[in-house]
N, C-alpha and C positions, 0 to 999 in steps of 0.2 A: 508726772514726765505727760510731755505733750505728746498727742497721738502721732505727729508725723514724726519724730523722734524715734518711738517705737516703729514705725511702719518702714523707715530707713535701716533701723538696725536689724528685722526682719530679713533684708535683704529681697524682699519678693513685692510685686503692686498689690497694693490694698485700696479698696473702697476707703471714702470717708467712714462711713459705717464699721467697717471691719478695724480699721485705726482706733474707732471710738471704743470699740469693744475689747481690743485688748489693752487699750491705755487704762479702761474701769477693771481689768482683771490685774496688773499690775500695782493698778492702787489699792485694790484690796490686796495683793501681796504684803505691800507694804504695808499696811495697818496691821497685819497678823503674824508679823516675826516674830521669834521665838530664839531664844537662847543656844547658842553653839554651843555643842557638848563632842567632844572627838569619839564618843561611843555612840553617836547617833547616828540612825538608820540612814540609808540613803534613799531619796525619794525622787520622782520626776521635779517636784517643785521644793525648792528647800528656801525658804524667807526666814533669815537671821539679822540678829541684832547686832548690828554693826560693834558695840563696845563690848560683846563678851568674844569674840573672837580675836584672840591673843595668840598668835604663834609667833617662836622664836627670829628674832634678828639676830643673827651673828654679827654685823656692825652694829651695834645700835646707834640712832641719833642723825642717820641718814635721812634727808628728806624726800619723803613719798612722791612720786611723778608718773604722769602718764604717756610723756613725751616718749619721742620714737627712742631707744636704746641709746643709739649714738648721737644724738641730740641732750644727754643729758649733760647739765654742768657739774661742774667741781661741787662736793658737798653731798650728790646726789650717788654716786657708785664708787665704788672698790675695785680696782682691777688686781688682777694678779699680776705678782712681778716679772714673768713674762709675758704679760697682756696677751693671753689667749684666753682668759676669762673676766668676766664681768660679774660683780654682785650688785646688785640694786633692790630698790623697793618698787616696787609697782603699786599705781593708786585704781583701786579697783571705786570707781565712783557711784555714789548711791542710786540705787533703783537701776542700774545697768546690768544686765544679764550676763552672768558667767555661768562657761560648760561648765557641765559634769555627766559623770558616765557611770556606768555600774555593768560590765558585760557588754552585751549589742544594746543596752537601752542606755538614751543620751537624756540629759534634763537642764536646768538651769537652777541656780542659786543669784536672789537678790538680797543684799543687803539695806538696812534703813539709815545707811552713814556710808560716809568713806571710809576704805578700807586698805591700810598698808600691808603688801604681798610679796614678801621677799622671794628673790628669782634668782637662777643662774643663767650667766648666758654662755655660750662657746664663740670664738671665732671661727670660720668656715675653714674647712681642711684643705679645701681645693684653694693652690694661692692665686689662679686666675679668676675667683670668688671676687667683685667688688666690694662686697658688702663688709662692713668692718665687723657685724656681727651675725648671727643667725637668727631669721625671725622668730623662732620660739624658742622662747627658754628649755634649757635642757633639765632644769628642777625648778618646779616653783611650789609655793605653800597653800596652794588654793584647797579648798573643800576637797576637790576631786582627787587630789592627789592623795592629801591626808588620808580618806577614807579607803582608798585603792590598794594602799601601801598596808592598812590594819590587817587584813587578812595572812596575810605574812610573817608580820609583827607577831600576832597571837602565836604563832607556830613557832616561834624560837625558844629552844631549850638547852640546856648543856652547853654543847660546843657551837657555836651556831656560825656559819659563813657570810657573809654579805658581800656581793659582787654590784660594787658600783656605788661609790660615796657621795656624787651629786652635794647639796645643804648639808648631808649628815643627819637627815630628819631621822630616819630607821635605825641607823646606828646608835643615836640617843635613846630610841623608845625601846628599844630591844635591849640596850644597857640597863633598864630600867627595870626589866621582869624576871622575878625571882630566882625562876629554874633554868635562865642562863648563869653560868660561870665564866664563860670566857667566849670573845669575838674575834673573829678574821676578816678585817677585809682585803678586798681583793679589786683594786684599784689602776685600771689600764696608764694613768696619766700622772706623774711623777707630780707635775706640776701643782698641779689639782690635791692632791693629797697633803704635798708640802705647807700649801696656802692653808687651806681648810683644817687639816687635821689639832695645829695648833690652837685655833679659835672654839672648838668643840670639844675639847677633850676638858677644860673645866667643866663640863655637862654629864661627864661619863665616869661613872665608878666600879666599873670593871675592867679586867685586863682584854686588853686591845691589841692585836696585832696587825700590821699593814703591810702586804703585799705586792710590790708594783710589778704588774704584768697581764698577760691577753688571760681573761678568765677560762676561755676553754682549755687552755693550758695548762694553769694551774689548778684549778679546781680539780679534776682526776687524779689529783698528786697527793691532797688534803684526804684527812679523817674529820668525819664530824656529824653531827646529830642530825643537821638541818641546816640548807643552803638555801636564801633568799638571792633571787637571781633580777635586779634593776637595771639592763645594761641595755634596752632597747630601745628604740628612738622613737617608737610610737606604741601607746598602751595596748596588751593583748598580741602583739606581734612576735613573740617567743616561743608558741608553741612547741615549734619542732626542735629548735634550738637548746630549750629546756629538757625535753626529753632528751636530746642527746647527750647533752651533760649527764643527766641521769643515769644513763645507762654505760656511761664513761667512766662514773665515779661508785666503784662499788663498796667505798667504805664512808660514803655519806647515807643516811639513813634516807633522808626527805629532802625533795624539793619542792620549791615555788615559786615561780616567776611574774613578773608586774604585769597583771592582766587574766596570767591563766587559770588562776584558780576561779575567779568571778565568771569568767568566760562558760567554763564548763560547769558552774551547779556546786564545785564541792566546797563553797565558803560561805561562812553566814556573811549579813550585811552585818 
């Protein structure tokens, strides 16, 4: 990777010497990539072999692209029937740093080759918003998202409630666990659930009930062993809301929210 390219991506002014040092660092990282594992611990620098990063594509065969989401061409996306959601496969290019995080720590991952990363985008809720799609994906299967969902998945047992469907990754992983007997998904948006659930059902071998409604209203009425909450717009945003849900839900034994366990140090990497 050229030193000037890295300097631009860093977003800060650099001397030529600083740029050369950074370039040498990334060259070293690309020479020392290791296979991806879903169980690998988080680290500030993850250097991964692209050929080993195989994540589930809900609609196989779509061409991966790093073009803006609203500029994708036919064959590069699938839209929900009502047009409120777009599934696409983002192209993460070789050597381009991708943000990772764990609690209040941040880091980067680089791949030694191009990598396709499935992503879900949502149309803005504000009708006055001129953008066709929100800038950030609602969910994307990056190493950061897979790693930070993992502590919740490991808690799942018995009857597990999952709030927030997304791309169905956590639902699929939770359903694989032997201690899990049944799953209830609480999803606010019927269009998303009706669109995604039929695609992921072949990957699930457990009883799954889907409730359409507001998690803050539905979950306090449920009885379950564990509730996994992933409905927040930002990582670690939900401390207060998860605690409110816990207090309002006497018949659910344990709660987990995306980012909250890592932030408090109560979960292992």
